[in-house]
C-alpha atoms as one frame of an Amber mdcrd trajectory, in Angstrom:
protein
-144.591  13.613 -56.682-141.558  13.305 -58.962-142.565  12.651 -62.553-140.342
  10.192 -64.391-140.508   8.590 -67.849-142.076   5.122 -67.877-139.869   2.120
 -67.175-137.972   1.254 -70.346-138.147   4.795 -71.763-135.651   7.626 -71.393
-135.008  11.206 -72.412-132.118  12.209 -74.665-130.432  15.461 -73.728-128.674
  17.798 -76.190-125.201  16.210 -75.994-126.610  12.696 -76.527-128.692  14.022
 -79.412-125.606  15.649 -80.951-123.678  12.386 -80.653-126.430  10.313 -82.230
-126.881  12.877 -84.987-123.131  12.570 -85.677-123.675   8.868 -86.336-126.890
   9.344 -88.308-125.486  12.086 -90.517-122.455  10.032 -91.531-124.589   7.028
 -92.322-127.045   9.211 -94.236-124.219  10.642 -96.357-123.319   7.099 -97.389
-126.950   6.270 -98.211-127.183   9.367-100.399-123.936   8.497-102.130-125.318
   5.116-103.136-128.510   6.635-104.565-130.940   5.820-101.739-133.882   8.085
-100.854-135.464   8.529 -97.455-138.887   7.116 -96.663-140.880   7.912 -93.516
-143.591   5.458 -92.556-146.179   5.531 -89.801-145.078   4.856 -86.245-148.390
   3.031 -85.775-149.337   0.013 -87.874-152.262  -2.358 -87.931-151.334  -5.413
 -85.927-151.874  -7.717 -88.900-149.340  -5.696 -90.910-146.675  -6.290 -88.295
-147.550  -9.976 -87.969-147.381 -10.728 -91.708-144.547 -13.086 -92.575-144.128
 -14.122 -88.921-141.163 -11.764 -88.751-142.155 -10.330 -85.375-143.007 -12.117
 -82.164-146.448 -10.850 -81.047-145.247 -10.669 -77.444-142.698  -7.983 -78.388
-145.240  -5.601 -79.967-146.552  -2.738 -77.814-150.263  -2.707 -78.681-152.865
   0.047 -78.549-156.637  -0.008 -78.936-157.888   2.939 -81.019-161.645   2.866
 -81.558-162.215  -0.581 -83.107-158.653  -1.012 -84.371-155.875  -2.973 -82.710
-152.654  -1.154 -83.547-149.017  -1.703 -82.702-145.991   0.548 -82.377-143.578
  -0.559 -85.088-140.851  -2.868 -83.698-138.875  -2.586 -86.968-139.221  -0.817
 -90.337-139.051  -3.488 -93.037-142.700  -4.547 -92.766-143.897  -0.931 -92.890
-141.752  -0.149 -95.927-142.866  -3.315 -97.703-146.493  -2.388 -97.047-145.986
   1.170 -98.285-144.011   0.088-101.360-146.656  -2.237-102.773-149.769  -0.304
-101.768-148.774   3.354-102.103-145.883   3.304-104.608-147.336   1.115-107.341
-146.005   1.763-110.805-142.618   3.108-109.750-139.498   2.033-111.585-137.547
  -0.802-110.001-135.269  -1.172-108.274-136.378   1.120-105.462-133.576   2.265
-103.177-135.034   3.453 -99.872-133.513   4.341 -96.523-134.909   5.237 -93.120
-133.811   6.813 -89.877-136.412   6.300 -87.160-137.269   5.113 -83.700-138.841
   1.706 -83.086-140.542   0.224 -80.050-140.236  -3.258 -78.642-141.570  -4.833
 -75.473-138.855  -6.655 -73.534-139.154 -10.445 -73.516-139.973 -12.160 -70.238
-136.823 -12.635 -68.188-134.841 -10.129 -70.227-132.398  -7.932 -68.327-132.747
  -5.187 -70.945-136.014  -3.376 -70.281-135.473  -0.709 -72.921-138.612  -0.075
 -74.991-137.479   2.499 -77.559-134.582   2.085 -79.987-133.112   4.089 -82.857
-132.500   2.463 -86.227-131.098   3.488 -89.601-131.155   1.206 -92.593-131.905
   0.567 -96.243-134.185  -1.571 -98.379-133.364  -2.467-101.994-136.657  -3.546
-103.568-137.183  -5.164-106.955-133.712  -6.650-107.555-132.693 -10.249-107.059
-129.414 -12.090-107.405-125.899 -11.879-106.083-125.105  -8.431-107.446-127.968
  -6.867-105.467-126.831  -8.784-102.381-123.294  -7.513-102.954-124.522  -3.906
-103.193-126.230  -4.163 -99.826-123.224  -5.764 -98.142-120.761  -3.289 -99.656
-123.033  -0.393 -98.686-123.089  -1.765 -95.148-119.282  -1.978 -95.112-119.095
   1.599 -96.421-121.243   2.788 -93.492-118.992   1.023 -90.995-115.891   2.535
 -92.607-117.334   6.077 -92.536-118.070   5.680 -88.832-114.413   4.920 -88.197
-115.033   1.472 -86.725-111.747  -0.383 -87.019-112.315  -4.007 -86.124-115.527
  -5.760 -87.067-116.873  -9.050 -88.367-119.423  -9.700 -91.084-121.140 -12.970
 -90.219-122.949 -14.261 -93.307-125.507 -17.057 -93.512-127.849 -18.410 -96.180
-131.340 -18.927 -94.793-132.672 -20.777 -97.839-129.793 -23.258 -97.878-129.931
 -23.894 -94.150-133.695 -24.320 -94.303-133.327 -26.901 -97.070-130.772 -28.819
 -94.985-133.361 -29.026 -92.200-135.882 -30.701 -94.529-134.203 -34.045 -93.779
-135.577 -33.969 -90.220-139.040 -35.332 -89.325-141.643 -32.580 -89.525-142.637
 -33.123 -85.897-139.085 -32.351 -84.735-137.975 -29.909 -87.418-138.987 -26.768
 -85.548-137.251 -27.946 -82.376-134.066 -28.647 -84.349-134.324 -25.261 -86.040
-134.784 -23.436 -82.741-131.892 -25.280 -81.102-129.568 -24.389 -83.990-130.767
 -20.759 -84.003-129.961 -20.555 -80.278-126.679 -22.501 -80.655-128.038 -25.000
 -78.127-125.879 -28.122 -78.523-127.344 -29.788 -75.440-130.884 -29.514 -76.834
-129.785 -31.129 -80.099-128.091 -33.988 -78.270-131.192 -34.701 -76.168-133.821
 -34.574 -78.944-135.277 -37.974 -79.929-133.273 -38.233 -83.164-131.548 -41.170
 -84.790-127.756 -41.205 -84.554-127.535 -40.208 -88.230-129.904 -37.242 -87.842
-128.236 -36.149 -84.608-124.887 -36.095 -86.397-126.465 -34.090 -89.210-127.907
 -31.554 -86.753-124.543 -31.142 -85.026-122.863 -30.868 -88.442-125.159 -27.947
 -89.344-124.579 -26.357 -85.931-120.824 -26.275 -86.598-121.010 -24.924 -90.157
-119.184 -21.681 -89.414-115.702 -20.328 -89.924-113.491 -19.301 -92.846-115.681
 -19.179 -95.981-113.466 -21.552 -97.984-113.501 -24.136 -95.177-117.273 -23.960
 -94.677-117.954 -24.210 -98.412-115.717 -27.254 -98.586-117.559 -28.886 -95.688
-121.034 -28.174 -97.087-119.974 -29.467-100.509-119.096 -32.824 -98.914-122.809
 -33.454 -98.305-125.056 -35.194-100.824-126.660 -31.985-102.123-129.473 -31.744
-104.644-129.253 -29.539-107.736-130.878 -26.517-106.063-128.579 -26.737-103.053
-125.496 -27.035-105.282-126.640 -23.955-107.223-127.083 -22.013-103.969-123.605
 -23.012-102.799-122.177 -21.926-106.170-123.975 -18.552-105.977-122.781 -18.103
-102.407-119.182 -18.726-103.465-119.514 -16.161-106.267-120.896 -13.600-103.817
-118.136 -14.278-101.305-115.433 -13.913-103.954-116.944 -10.609-105.115-117.165
  -9.318-101.546-113.635 -10.321-100.665-112.208  -8.747-103.799-114.196  -5.513
-103.422-113.568  -5.059 -99.701-109.862  -5.754-100.092-109.677  -3.146-102.876
-111.526  -0.654-100.627-108.993  -1.247 -97.840-110.886  -2.773 -94.949-107.802
  -4.204 -93.196-109.482  -4.972 -89.863-112.573  -6.542 -91.392-113.130 -10.294
 -91.280-115.729 -12.346 -93.129-117.227 -15.376 -91.406-119.527 -17.803 -93.200
-122.054 -19.222 -90.733-124.655 -21.579 -92.141-126.011 -22.162 -88.635-127.046
 -18.491 -88.600-130.826 -18.760 -88.851-133.860 -17.291 -87.162-136.770 -19.079
 -85.591-139.153 -17.551 -88.183-139.434 -17.832 -91.981-138.649 -14.212 -92.797
-135.437 -14.397 -94.789-135.218 -16.417 -97.973-131.555 -16.004 -98.971-128.547
 -14.373 -97.378-128.819 -13.335 -93.759-126.056 -11.443 -91.983-124.939  -9.685
 -88.837-122.302  -7.008 -88.185-120.460  -7.823 -84.978-117.949  -5.592 -83.223
-114.574  -7.038 -82.290-111.531  -5.974 -80.335-111.602  -5.094 -76.649-114.795
  -4.471 -74.732-118.273  -5.904 -75.033-119.075  -7.557 -78.355-122.139  -5.974
 -79.899-124.385  -6.765 -82.851-124.198  -3.406 -84.634-126.621  -4.331 -87.398
-128.227  -7.159 -89.310-130.158  -7.810 -92.468-130.895 -10.195 -95.291-132.951
 -11.125 -98.335-136.742 -11.461 -98.119-138.185 -12.347-101.528-141.731 -13.245
-100.407-142.585 -10.500 -97.917-143.822  -7.842-100.348-146.350 -10.235-101.850
-148.086 -10.509 -98.483-149.114  -6.850 -98.741-149.903  -6.599-102.455-153.649
  -6.544-103.292-153.092  -9.134-106.059-150.376 -10.988-104.136-147.731  -9.887
-106.648-144.323 -10.113-105.068-140.977  -8.448-105.609-137.592  -9.442-104.268
-136.121  -7.405-101.446-132.905  -7.171 -99.448-131.802  -4.712 -96.795-130.186
  -4.100 -93.439-130.608  -2.131 -90.234-127.948  -0.418 -88.137-128.552  -0.195
 -84.390-127.793   3.438 -83.553-127.882   2.803 -79.786-125.218   0.084 -79.990
-123.100   2.132 -82.381-123.342   5.048 -79.947-122.150   2.940 -77.015-119.321
   1.469 -79.056-118.089   4.816 -80.386-118.271   6.696 -77.063-114.853   5.538
 -75.778-113.133   6.294 -79.110-113.275  10.084 -78.764-114.837  10.488 -82.210
-118.233  11.623 -80.981-118.829  15.272 -80.046-117.842  16.014 -76.446-120.062
  19.105 -76.259-123.079  20.521 -78.029-122.312  22.742 -81.042-121.578  26.324
 -79.878-123.377  29.372 -81.174-121.336  31.542 -83.529-122.694  34.952 -82.488
-124.068  36.614 -79.364-126.220  39.681 -80.058-126.328  42.103 -77.100-128.814
  45.031 -77.140-127.415  47.837 -75.000-130.872  49.032 -73.879-134.545  48.142
 -74.053-134.889  50.511 -77.017-132.319  48.432 -78.954-134.230  45.109 -78.902
-136.027  45.578 -82.233-132.791  46.521 -83.984-130.989  43.619 -82.275-133.538
  41.068 -83.516-133.260  42.550 -87.013-129.446  42.326 -86.930-129.605  38.724
 -85.680-131.920  37.838 -88.584-129.477  39.416 -91.037-126.607  37.264 -89.729
-128.685  34.067 -89.746-129.545  34.640 -93.396-125.960  35.458 -94.389-124.581
  31.931 -94.017-125.758  28.322 -93.860-126.506  26.958 -90.379-124.974  29.888
 -88.496-126.095  29.926 -84.861-127.003  33.300 -83.383-128.066  33.854 -79.752
-129.776  36.925 -78.332-128.748  38.166 -74.883-132.056  38.516 -73.107-130.944
  40.367 -70.003-130.085  44.054 -70.267-127.441  45.845 -68.244-124.941  43.083
 -67.424-121.310  44.238 -67.180-119.131  43.534 -70.222-116.944  41.070 -68.307
-120.053  39.023 -67.426-121.107  38.985 -71.091-117.587  37.940 -72.137-117.567
  35.136 -69.568-120.963  33.894 -70.774-119.700  33.862 -74.375-116.541  31.957
 -73.397-118.519  29.340 -71.462-120.791  28.849 -74.467-117.937  28.755 -76.956
-119.237  31.851 -78.772-116.549  33.588 -80.803-118.307  36.819 -81.937-120.290
  39.445 -79.976-122.297  42.210 -81.640-123.311  45.055 -79.309-126.353  46.847
 -80.818-127.078  50.437 -79.814-130.374  52.348 -79.917-129.815  53.355 -83.580
-129.231  49.705 -84.581-125.511  50.196 -85.179-123.341  47.173 -84.252-120.058
  47.135 -82.449-118.416  43.789 -83.138-115.712  42.110 -81.111-114.015  38.701
 -81.156-114.011  36.744 -77.930-110.792  34.970 -76.949-111.398  31.439 -75.767
């Protein structure tokens, strides 16, 4: 019998790990630079925790029965962080700036060609701050991550869930969810075949096409008969867009484009304000590299007294970033080499060799030191081993513990 990982799971070997760590470390440096601190939450959550806010489709959760509890493997991190923030971090000073780097698990939807079950995510949550400046911080932090990864061409597609949801209030309640789902799936045919009046059908198609250059979309949305709250949201959105454009231009993102898409909604009521996606551009397969948004009601679902705090954040999809960056030559092409090879010349030299290796390891930060475990190999064989491994220094240790050091030519 040949043992294999389950369908949808896979092993990561050292080179793949090194490449993903390259991505994660650069993103983590940006998070640190913006004042964010890492949080690690449980891989397992109570099923009701994951279902709160209707942010997750139950069919995508991999469930487990443990004693009397029904648990789920986390399909994303925001719910877990929200739960931890209001139940375990009460009394902390706001805003809280948190980041994560973790694996998540998601059951493939029926009919999906992608059967992958485990994914790697990195992202941030900014808790306790509302308004356009907090939104701008998250979006600029996201852009900073993309820049540090060396991704040249990309799109930021920005929507406003609260505004789009309010535009849908004009539709009969019995049909509103169908209209919402059709717009979320960009399904023009479904909108044209729903039992709507000509006026409402035109309105649905108008919302479906509310995407493009920010100035053009804002002009189109302003042509509607908006109420005071909608006009205020449009005004705040314009202020945010102006701030983003000015800041990103100053930070030299020449191959970045900003698309305003007010048809960008989800089929659940998770986001309350801005909602956005990072989309790759240029040649090759277009990928959603990350997404996020504002969720001002989610934390209250977990608070014992139902007190709520505003929140906004994003996630980066490490797997998609990995696939996109592979052809660029930026990722490591080999695992990091060891710096030293310690070679005991006899069995009596092993203790001294281990002691010498320890001394080198403690002499510098993250120095890699290998021990040659086989005694008696010819010097040319040892040299060849070192060259294949990319090792630059050999220390031959004799029975008295004295080293003879040589540099290996590559």
